[in-house]
PDB file as gemmi writes it, atoms N, CA and C in Angstrom:
CRYST1    1.000    1.000    1.000  90.00  90.00  90.00 P 1                      
ATOM      1  N   MET A   1     110.502 120.131 120.198  1.00  0.00           N  
ATOM      2  CA  MET A   1     109.497 119.109 120.351  1.00  0.00           C  
ATOM      3  C   MET A   1     108.659 118.935 119.085  1.00  0.00           C  
ATOM      4  N   ALA A   2     109.051 119.567 118.011  1.00  0.00           N  
ATOM      5  CA  ALA A   2     108.278 119.450 116.766  1.00  0.00           C  
ATOM      6  C   ALA A   2     108.216 118.010 116.293  1.00  0.00           C  
ATOM      7  N   ASP A   3     109.285 117.234 116.539  1.00  0.00           N  
ATOM      8  CA  ASP A   3     109.269 115.835 116.136  1.00  0.00           C  
ATOM      9  C   ASP A   3     108.200 115.053 116.893  1.00  0.00           C  
ATOM     10  N   MET A   4     108.018 115.364 118.161  1.00  0.00           N  
ATOM     11  CA  MET A   4     106.982 114.691 118.948  1.00  0.00           C  
ATOM     12  C   MET A   4     105.598 115.083 118.449  1.00  0.00           C  
ATOM     13  N   ARG A   5     105.423 116.344 118.067  1.00  0.00           N  
ATOM     14  CA  ARG A   5     104.137 116.806 117.528  1.00  0.00           C  
ATOM     15  C   ARG A   5     103.858 116.067 116.210  1.00  0.00           C  
ATOM     16  N   THR A   6     104.876 115.937 115.363  1.00  0.00           N  
ATOM     17  CA  THR A   6     104.729 115.218 114.099  1.00  0.00           C  
ATOM     18  C   THR A   6     104.381 113.761 114.361  1.00  0.00           C  
ATOM     19  N   LEU A   7     105.016 113.157 115.352  1.00  0.00           N  
ATOM     20  CA  LEU A   7     104.733 111.775 115.721  1.00  0.00           C  
ATOM     21  C   LEU A   7     103.295 111.632 116.207  1.00  0.00           C  
ATOM     22  N   LEU A   8     102.848 112.567 117.039  1.00  0.00           N  
ATOM     23  CA  LEU A   8     101.478 112.531 117.548  1.00  0.00           C  
ATOM     24  C   LEU A   8     100.472 112.621 116.404  1.00  0.00           C  
ATOM     25  N   VAL A   9     100.689 113.543 115.502  1.00  0.00           N  
ATOM     26  CA  VAL A   9      99.771 113.701 114.366  1.00  0.00           C  
ATOM     27  C   VAL A   9      99.794 112.446 113.488  1.00  0.00           C  
ATOM     28  N   GLY A  10     100.983 111.909 113.239  1.00  0.00           N  
ATOM     29  CA  GLY A  10     101.104 110.708 112.413  1.00  0.00           C  
ATOM     30  C   GLY A  10     100.437 109.494 113.044  1.00  0.00           C  
ATOM     31  N   LEU A  11     100.662 109.300 114.331  1.00  0.00           N  
ATOM     32  CA  LEU A  11     100.035 108.167 115.028  1.00  0.00           C  
ATOM     33  C   LEU A  11      98.510 108.303 115.060  1.00  0.00           C  
ATOM     34  N   THR A  12      98.041 109.507 115.275  1.00  0.00           N  
ATOM     35  CA  THR A  12      96.594 109.737 115.297  1.00  0.00           C  
ATOM     36  C   THR A  12      95.989 109.464 113.925  1.00  0.00           C  
ATOM     37  N   ASP A  13      96.636 109.952 112.877  1.00  0.00           N  
ATOM     38  CA  ASP A  13      96.143 109.693 111.520  1.00  0.00           C  
ATOM     39  C   ASP A  13      96.153 108.201 111.209  1.00  0.00           C  
ATOM     40  N   TYR A  14      97.229 107.519 111.600  1.00  0.00           N  
ATOM     41  CA  TYR A  14      97.337 106.078 111.343  1.00  0.00           C  
ATOM     42  C   TYR A  14      96.245 105.318 112.096  1.00  0.00           C  
ATOM     43  N   ARG A  15      96.045 105.672 113.368  1.00  0.00           N  
ATOM     44  CA  ARG A  15      95.002 105.016 114.161  1.00  0.00           C  
ATOM     45  C   ARG A  15      93.628 105.215 113.538  1.00  0.00           C  
ATOM     46  N   ASP A  16      93.344 106.442 113.147  1.00  0.00           N  
ATOM     47  CA  ASP A  16      92.037 106.734 112.552  1.00  0.00           C  
ATOM     48  C   ASP A  16      91.846 105.983 111.240  1.00  0.00           C  
ATOM     49  N   SER A  17      92.890 105.912 110.435  1.00  0.00           N  
ATOM     50  CA  SER A  17      92.837 105.180 109.171  1.00  0.00           C  
ATOM     51  C   SER A  17      92.643 103.686 109.406  1.00  0.00           C  
ATOM     52  N   LEU A  18      93.363 103.138 110.361  1.00  0.00           N  
ATOM     53  CA  LEU A  18      93.244 101.718 110.686  1.00  0.00           C  
ATOM     54  C   LEU A  18      91.854 101.391 111.222  1.00  0.00           C  
ATOM     55  N   LEU A  19      91.314 102.272 112.028  1.00  0.00           N  
ATOM     56  CA  LEU A  19      89.969 102.066 112.563  1.00  0.00           C  
ATOM     57  C   LEU A  19      88.928 102.076 111.439  1.00  0.00           C  
ATOM     58  N   ARG A  20      89.040 103.024 110.515  1.00  0.00           N  
ATOM     59  CA  ARG A  20      88.117 103.053 109.373  1.00  0.00           C  
ATOM     60  C   ARG A  20      88.251 101.781 108.547  1.00  0.00           C  
ATOM     61  N   HIS A  21      89.483 101.337 108.345  1.00  0.00           N  
ATOM     62  CA  HIS A  21      89.755 100.126 107.572  1.00  0.00           C  
ATOM     63  C   HIS A  21      89.084  98.906 108.200  1.00  0.00           C  
ATOM     64  N   VAL A  22      89.266  98.735 109.495  1.00  0.00           N  
ATOM     65  CA  VAL A  22      88.693  97.574 110.190  1.00  0.00           C  
ATOM     66  C   VAL A  22      87.164  97.630 110.164  1.00  0.00           C  
ATOM     67  N   LYS A  23      86.596  98.798 110.398  1.00  0.00           N  
ATOM     68  CA  LYS A  23      85.136  98.920 110.368  1.00  0.00           C  
ATOM     69  C   LYS A  23      84.595  98.587 108.983  1.00  0.00           C  
ATOM     70  N   SER A  24      85.278  99.035 107.947  1.00  0.00           N  
ATOM     71  CA  SER A  24      84.855  98.741 106.581  1.00  0.00           C  
ATOM     72  C   SER A  24      84.954  97.246 106.296  1.00  0.00           C  
ATOM     73  N   LEU A  25      86.057  96.631 106.700  1.00  0.00           N  
ATOM     74  CA  LEU A  25      86.215  95.189 106.506  1.00  0.00           C  
ATOM     75  C   LEU A  25      85.162  94.400 107.263  1.00  0.00           C  
ATOM     76  N   GLU A  26      84.894  94.798 108.490  1.00  0.00           N  
ATOM     77  CA  GLU A  26      83.874  94.099 109.285  1.00  0.00           C  
ATOM     78  C   GLU A  26      82.511  94.188 108.609  1.00  0.00           C  
ATOM     79  N   SER A  27      82.174  95.349 108.116  1.00  0.00           N  
ATOM     80  CA  SER A  27      80.897  95.526 107.435  1.00  0.00           C  
ATOM     81  C   SER A  27      80.820  94.659 106.183  1.00  0.00           C  
ATOM     82  N   ASP A  28      81.882  94.687 105.377  1.00  0.00           N  
ATOM     83  CA  ASP A  28      81.905  93.879 104.150  1.00  0.00           C  
ATOM     84  C   ASP A  28      81.871  92.385 104.465  1.00  0.00           C  
ATOM     85  N   PHE A  29      82.633  91.978 105.468  1.00  0.00           N  
ATOM     86  CA  PHE A  29      82.670  90.554 105.810  1.00  0.00           C  
ATOM     87  C   PHE A  29      81.330  90.096 106.379  1.00  0.00           C  
ATOM     88  N   ASP A  30      80.666  90.966 107.137  1.00  0.00           N  
ATOM     89  CA  ASP A  30      79.331  90.627 107.647  1.00  0.00           C  
ATOM     90  C   ASP A  30      78.356  90.409 106.493  1.00  0.00           C  
ATOM     91  N   ASP A  31      78.472  91.211 105.441  1.00  0.00           N  
ATOM     92  CA  ASP A  31      77.620  91.014 104.261  1.00  0.00           C  
ATOM     93  C   ASP A  31      77.868  89.647 103.641  1.00  0.00           C  
ATOM     94  N   VAL A  32      79.139  89.294 103.481  1.00  0.00           N  
ATOM     95  CA  VAL A  32      79.490  87.991 102.899  1.00  0.00           C  
ATOM     96  C   VAL A  32      79.025  86.868 103.818  1.00  0.00           C  
ATOM     97  N   ARG A  33      79.183  87.062 105.126  1.00  0.00           N  
ATOM     98  CA  ARG A  33      78.762  86.049 106.097  1.00  0.00           C  
ATOM     99  C   ARG A  33      77.249  85.800 106.008  1.00  0.00           C  
ATOM    100  N   ARG A  34      76.478  86.855 105.879  1.00  0.00           N  
ATOM    101  CA  ARG A  34      75.021  86.699 105.755  1.00  0.00           C  
ATOM    102  C   ARG A  34      74.662  85.915 104.487  1.00  0.00           C  
ATOM    103  N   VAL A  35      75.335  86.208 103.394  1.00  0.00           N  
ATOM    104  CA  VAL A  35      75.088  85.471 102.150  1.00  0.00           C  
ATOM    105  C   VAL A  35      75.458  84.003 102.338  1.00  0.00           C  
ATOM    106  N   TRP A  36      76.597  83.753 102.980  1.00  0.00           N  
ATOM    107  CA  TRP A  36      77.018  82.381 103.200  1.00  0.00           C  
ATOM    108  C   TRP A  36      76.001  81.621 104.052  1.00  0.00           C  
ATOM    109  N   ILE A  37      75.485  82.243 105.088  1.00  0.00           N  
ATOM    110  CA  ILE A  37      74.503  81.579 105.949  1.00  0.00           C  
ATOM    111  C   ILE A  37      73.274  81.184 105.131  1.00  0.00           C  
ATOM    112  N   GLY A  38      72.824  82.089 104.272  1.00  0.00           N  
ATOM    113  CA  GLY A  38      71.687  81.771 103.414  1.00  0.00           C  
ATOM    114  C   GLY A  38      72.001  80.660 102.433  1.00  0.00           C  
ATOM    115  N   LEU A  39      73.193  80.686 101.874  1.00  0.00           N  
ATOM    116  CA  LEU A  39      73.597  79.654 100.927  1.00  0.00           C  
ATOM    117  C   LEU A  39      73.791  78.315 101.628  1.00  0.00           C  
ATOM    118  N   ASP A  40      74.378  78.344 102.791  1.00  0.00           N  
ATOM    119  CA  ASP A  40      74.663  77.104 103.517  1.00  0.00           C  
ATOM    120  C   ASP A  40      73.385  76.340 103.849  1.00  0.00           C  
ATOM    121  N   ASP A  41      72.287  77.067 104.053  1.00  0.00           N  
ATOM    122  CA  ASP A  41      71.018  76.414 104.360  1.00  0.00           C  
ATOM    123  C   ASP A  41      70.533  75.514 103.230  1.00  0.00           C  
ATOM    124  N   CYS A  42      70.891  75.857 101.990  1.00  0.00           N  
ATOM    125  CA  CYS A  42      70.403  75.065 100.862  1.00  0.00           C  
ATOM    126  C   CYS A  42      71.527  74.371 100.097  1.00  0.00           C  
ATOM    127  N   PHE A  43      72.769  74.571 100.516  1.00  0.00           N  
ATOM    128  CA  PHE A  43      73.941  74.008  99.851  1.00  0.00           C  
ATOM    129  C   PHE A  43      74.102  72.561 100.302  1.00  0.00           C  
ATOM    130  N   ALA A  44      74.313  71.645  99.362  1.00  0.00           N  
ATOM    131  CA  ALA A  44      74.442  70.228  99.719  1.00  0.00           C  
ATOM    132  C   ALA A  44      75.429  69.556  98.775  1.00  0.00           C  
ATOM    133  N   GLY A  45      75.798  68.353  99.135  1.00  0.00           N  
ATOM    134  CA  GLY A  45      76.653  67.554  98.268  1.00  0.00           C  
ATOM    135  C   GLY A  45      78.132  67.741  98.541  1.00  0.00           C  
ATOM    136  N   ASN A  46      78.932  67.198  97.637  1.00  0.00           N  
ATOM    137  CA  ASN A  46      80.385  67.224  97.798  1.00  0.00           C  
ATOM    138  C   ASN A  46      80.940  68.642  97.821  1.00  0.00           C  
ATOM    139  N   ALA A  47      80.416  69.506  96.947  1.00  0.00           N  
ATOM    140  CA  ALA A  47      80.908  70.887  96.911  1.00  0.00           C  
ATOM    141  C   ALA A  47      80.684  71.570  98.261  1.00  0.00           C  
ATOM    142  N   ALA A  48      79.519  71.355  98.831  1.00  0.00           N  
ATOM    143  CA  ALA A  48      79.213  71.946 100.137  1.00  0.00           C  
ATOM    144  C   ALA A  48      80.147  71.394 101.205  1.00  0.00           C  
ATOM    145  N   ASP A  49      80.361  70.090 101.186  1.00  0.00           N  
ATOM    146  CA  ASP A  49      81.241  69.453 102.169  1.00  0.00           C  
ATOM    147  C   ASP A  49      82.673  69.948 102.050  1.00  0.00           C  
ATOM    148  N   GLU A  50      83.097  70.267 100.839  1.00  0.00           N  
ATOM    149  CA  GLU A  50      84.455  70.776 100.636  1.00  0.00           C  
ATOM    150  C   GLU A  50      84.569  72.255 101.003  1.00  0.00           C  
ATOM    151  N   PHE A  51      83.513  73.011 100.735  1.00  0.00           N  
ATOM    152  CA  PHE A  51      83.595  74.449 100.956  1.00  0.00           C  
ATOM    153  C   PHE A  51      83.432  74.850 102.423  1.00  0.00           C  
ATOM    154  N   ARG A  52      82.637  74.125 103.178  1.00  0.00           N  
ATOM    155  CA  ARG A  52      82.383  74.508 104.578  1.00  0.00           C  
ATOM    156  C   ARG A  52      83.667  74.684 105.388  1.00  0.00           C  
ATOM    157  N   PRO A  53      84.610  73.742 105.343  1.00  0.00           N  
ATOM    158  CA  PRO A  53      85.834  73.978 106.126  1.00  0.00           C  
ATOM    159  C   PRO A  53      86.673  75.141 105.577  1.00  0.00           C  
ATOM    160  N   ILE A  54      86.600  75.368 104.281  1.00  0.00           N  
ATOM    161  CA  ILE A  54      87.320  76.514 103.704  1.00  0.00           C  
ATOM    162  C   ILE A  54      86.723  77.808 104.243  1.00  0.00           C  
ATOM    163  N   TRP A  55      85.393  77.873 104.252  1.00  0.00           N  
ATOM    164  CA  TRP A  55      84.729  79.065 104.791  1.00  0.00           C  
ATOM    165  C   TRP A  55      85.072  79.235 106.267  1.00  0.00           C  
ATOM    166  N   GLN A  56      85.028  78.160 107.032  1.00  0.00           N  
ATOM    167  CA  GLN A  56      85.309  78.255 108.462  1.00  0.00           C  
ATOM    168  C   GLN A  56      86.723  78.771 108.710  1.00  0.00           C  
ATOM    169  N   THR A  57      87.668  78.310 107.901  1.00  0.00           N  
ATOM    170  CA  THR A  57      89.048  78.797 108.025  1.00  0.00           C  
ATOM    171  C   THR A  57      89.119  80.290 107.724  1.00  0.00           C  
ATOM    172  N   ALA A  58      88.444  80.719 106.662  1.00  0.00           N  
ATOM    173  CA  ALA A  58      88.438  82.146 106.317  1.00  0.00           C  
ATOM    174  C   ALA A  58      87.805  82.961 107.438  1.00  0.00           C  
ATOM    175  N   ASP A  59      86.704  82.480 107.983  1.00  0.00           N  
ATOM    176  CA  ASP A  59      86.015  83.159 109.072  1.00  0.00           C  
ATOM    177  C   ASP A  59      86.922  83.258 110.310  1.00  0.00           C  
ATOM    178  N   ASP A  60      87.573  82.164 110.645  1.00  0.00           N  
ATOM    179  CA  ASP A  60      88.485  82.157 111.798  1.00  0.00           C  
ATOM    180  C   ASP A  60      89.647  83.128 111.591  1.00  0.00           C  
ATOM    181  N   ARG A  61      90.213  83.127 110.396  1.00  0.00           N  
ATOM    182  CA  ARG A  61      91.343  84.029 110.116  1.00  0.00           C  
ATOM    183  C   ARG A  61      90.917  85.487 110.154  1.00  0.00           C  
ATOM    184  N   PHE A  62      89.723  85.755 109.663  1.00  0.00           N  
ATOM    185  CA  PHE A  62      89.241  87.134 109.720  1.00  0.00           C  
ATOM    186  C   PHE A  62      89.080  87.577 111.172  1.00  0.00           C  
ATOM    187  N   LYS A  63      88.493  86.725 111.997  1.00  0.00           N  
ATOM    188  CA  LYS A  63      88.331  87.059 113.417  1.00  0.00           C  
ATOM    189  C   LYS A  63      89.689  87.301 114.071  1.00  0.00           C  
ATOM    190  N   GLU A  64      90.676  86.479 113.734  1.00  0.00           N  
ATOM    191  CA  GLU A  64      92.022  86.659 114.274  1.00  0.00           C  
ATOM    192  C   GLU A  64      92.621  87.990 113.811  1.00  0.00           C  
ATOM    193  N   TYR A  65      92.413  88.322 112.544  1.00  0.00           N  
ATOM    194  CA  TYR A  65      92.915  89.596 112.012  1.00  0.00           C  
ATOM    195  C   TYR A  65      92.318  90.773 112.788  1.00  0.00           C  
ATOM    196  N   VAL A  66      91.017  90.716 113.019  1.00  0.00           N  
ATOM    197  CA  VAL A  66      90.354  91.800 113.741  1.00  0.00           C  
ATOM    198  C   VAL A  66      90.877  91.871 115.173  1.00  0.00           C  
ATOM    199  N   GLU A  67      91.066  90.731 115.822  1.00  0.00           N  
ATOM    200  CA  GLU A  67      91.595  90.715 117.188  1.00  0.00           C  
ATOM    201  C   GLU A  67      92.988  91.337 117.248  1.00  0.00           C  
ATOM    202  N   ARG A  68      93.840  90.958 116.330  1.00  0.00           N  
ATOM    203  CA  ARG A  68      95.215  91.495 116.337  1.00  0.00           C  
ATOM    204  C   ARG A  68      95.234  92.980 115.987  1.00  0.00           C  
ATOM    205  N   THR A  69      94.373  93.367 115.066  1.00  0.00           N  
ATOM    206  CA  THR A  69      94.296  94.780 114.723  1.00  0.00           C  
ATOM    207  C   THR A  69      93.778  95.588 115.900  1.00  0.00           C  
ATOM    208  N   THR A  70      92.856  95.020 116.653  1.00  0.00           N  
ATOM    209  CA  THR A  70      92.345  95.677 117.855  1.00  0.00           C  
ATOM    210  C   THR A  70      93.467  95.850 118.882  1.00  0.00           C  
ATOM    211  N   GLU A  71      94.342  94.857 118.989  1.00  0.00           N  
ATOM    212  CA  GLU A  71      95.496  94.976 119.882  1.00  0.00           C  
ATOM    213  C   GLU A  71      96.409  96.116 119.429  1.00  0.00           C  
ATOM    214  N   ILE A  72      96.645  96.213 118.127  1.00  0.00           N  
ATOM    215  CA  ILE A  72      97.474  97.296 117.583  1.00  0.00           C  
ATOM    216  C   ILE A  72      96.826  98.643 117.887  1.00  0.00           C  
ATOM    217  N   LEU A  73      95.509  98.723 117.711  1.00  0.00           N  
ATOM    218  CA  LEU A  73      94.803  99.967 118.017  1.00  0.00           C  
ATOM    219  C   LEU A  73      94.957 100.329 119.491  1.00  0.00           C  
ATOM    220  N   GLY A  74      94.940  99.339 120.362  1.00  0.00           N  
ATOM    221  CA  GLY A  74      95.147  99.602 121.782  1.00  0.00           C  
ATOM    222  C   GLY A  74      96.523 100.188 122.064  1.00  0.00           C  
ATOM    223  N   VAL A  75      97.537  99.637 121.434  1.00  0.00           N  
ATOM    224  CA  VAL A  75      98.902 100.164 121.602  1.00  0.00           C  
ATOM    225  C   VAL A  75      98.992 101.581 121.059  1.00  0.00           C  
ATOM    226  N   LEU A  76      98.413 101.802 119.889  1.00  0.00           N  
ATOM    227  CA  LEU A  76      98.418 103.150 119.317  1.00  0.00           C  
ATOM    228  C   LEU A  76      97.731 104.139 120.254  1.00  0.00           C  
ATOM    229  N   ASN A  77      96.601 103.741 120.813  1.00  0.00           N  
ATOM    230  CA  ASN A  77      95.892 104.628 121.741  1.00  0.00           C  
ATOM    231  C   ASN A  77      96.731 104.958 122.967  1.00  0.00           C  
ATOM    232  N   GLN A  78      97.460 103.966 123.482  1.00  0.00           N  
ATOM    233  CA  GLN A  78      98.339 104.206 124.637  1.00  0.00           C  
ATOM    234  C   GLN A  78      99.426 105.215 124.282  1.00  0.00           C  
ATOM    235  N   ARG A  79     100.035 105.044 123.129  1.00  0.00           N  
ATOM    236  CA  ARG A  79     101.108 105.955 122.699  1.00  0.00           C  
ATOM    237  C   ARG A  79     100.574 107.361 122.470  1.00  0.00           C  
ATOM    238  N   ILE A  80      99.406 107.437 121.853  1.00  0.00           N  
ATOM    239  CA  ILE A  80      98.795 108.742 121.602  1.00  0.00           C  
ATOM    240  C   ILE A  80      98.466 109.428 122.923  1.00  0.00           C  
ATOM    241  N   GLU A  81      97.903 108.685 123.864  1.00  0.00           N  
ATOM    242  CA  GLU A  81      97.588 109.258 125.169  1.00  0.00           C  
ATOM    243  C   GLU A  81      98.847 109.754 125.876  1.00  0.00           C  
ATOM    244  N   SER A  82      99.942 109.002 125.773  1.00  0.00           N  
ATOM    245  CA  SER A  82     101.206 109.427 126.396  1.00  0.00           C  
ATOM    246  C   SER A  82     101.717 110.717 125.770  1.00  0.00           C  
ATOM    247  N   LEU A  83     101.642 110.800 124.453  1.00  0.00           N  
ATOM    248  CA  LEU A  83     102.092 112.021 123.785  1.00  0.00           C  
ATOM    249  C   LEU A  83     101.173 113.201 124.104  1.00  0.00           C  
ATOM    250  N   GLU A  84      99.876 112.950 124.191  1.00  0.00           N  
ATOM    251  CA  GLU A  84      98.950 114.026 124.558  1.00  0.00           C  
ATOM    252  C   GLU A  84      99.217 114.505 125.984  1.00  0.00           C  
ATOM    253  N   GLU A  85      99.532 113.579 126.871  1.00  0.00           N  
ATOM    254  CA  GLU A  85      99.866 113.954 128.250  1.00  0.00           C  
ATOM    255  C   GLU A  85     101.152 114.788 128.262  1.00  0.00           C  
ATOM    256  N   ALA A  86     102.124 114.374 127.482  1.00  0.00           N  
ATOM    257  CA  ALA A  86     103.365 115.152 127.396  1.00  0.00           C  
ATOM    258  C   ALA A  86     103.077 116.540 126.847  1.00  0.00           C  
ATOM    259  N   ASP A  87     102.174 116.624 125.900  1.00  0.00           N  
ATOM    260  CA  ASP A  87     101.806 117.920 125.333  1.00  0.00           C  
ATOM    261  C   ASP A  87     101.168 118.808 126.391  1.00  0.00           C  
ATOM    262  N   ARG A  88     100.306 118.221 127.236  1.00  0.00           N  
ATOM    263  CA  ARG A  88      99.669 119.015 128.299  1.00  0.00           C  
ATOM    264  C   ARG A  88     100.692 119.427 129.350  1.00  0.00           C  
ATOM    265  N   THR A  89     101.656 118.540 129.612  1.00  0.00           N  
ATOM    266  CA  THR A  89     102.616 118.784 130.688  1.00  0.00           C  
ATOM    267  C   THR A  89     103.737 119.732 130.255  1.00  0.00           C  
ATOM    268  N   ILE A  90     104.375 119.422 129.141  1.00  0.00           N  
ATOM    269  CA  ILE A  90     105.537 120.215 128.735  1.00  0.00           C  
ATOM    270  C   ILE A  90     105.316 120.987 127.438  1.00  0.00           C  
ATOM    271  N   GLY A  91     104.286 120.649 126.728  1.00  0.00           N  
ATOM    272  CA  GLY A  91     104.008 121.345 125.470  1.00  0.00           C  
ATOM    273  C   GLY A  91     104.893 120.840 124.355  1.00  0.00           C  
ATOM    274  N   LEU A  92     104.313 120.188 123.407  1.00  0.00           N  
ATOM    275  CA  LEU A  92     105.080 119.644 122.276  1.00  0.00           C  
ATOM    276  C   LEU A  92     105.410 120.708 121.247  1.00  0.00           C  
ATOM    277  N   ASP A  93     104.708 121.817 121.294  1.00  0.00           N  
ATOM    278  CA  ASP A  93     104.938 122.884 120.299  1.00  0.00           C  
ATOM    279  C   ASP A  93     106.105 123.778 120.677  1.00  0.00           C  
ATOM    280  N   ASP A  94     106.566 123.666 121.920  1.00  0.00           N  
ATOM    281  CA  ASP A  94     107.627 124.583 122.401  1.00  0.00           C  
ATOM    282  C   ASP A  94     108.931 124.337 121.678  1.00  0.00           C  
TER     283      ASP A  94                                                      
END                                                                             
C-alpha cells in the first residue's frame, strides 16, 4: 500500500499548494480591484470607456478561475478523505 500512501501525501501537498495559490491570488486581485474602484471614480473619457469592459472581462474570468479551482479543491478533498478512510480501515502503511 506504499503507492496509496505516496498518493495521499502527494494529493495533500497539491491541495495545500493550490489553496495557498488561490488565497494569494485572491488577496492580490482584491488589491488591484480596490485600486480600480478608486480610479474608476475619477476616470473619464474614451480611455475609460474602452477600459471598463476590459476590466469587467478580467474580473469575470478571475471569478470563474476561482470557482473552477474551488471545484478542483473539492474533488481533491474527496479523494484525500477516501484515502484517509482507507488508511484507517486497512492501513496504507501495511
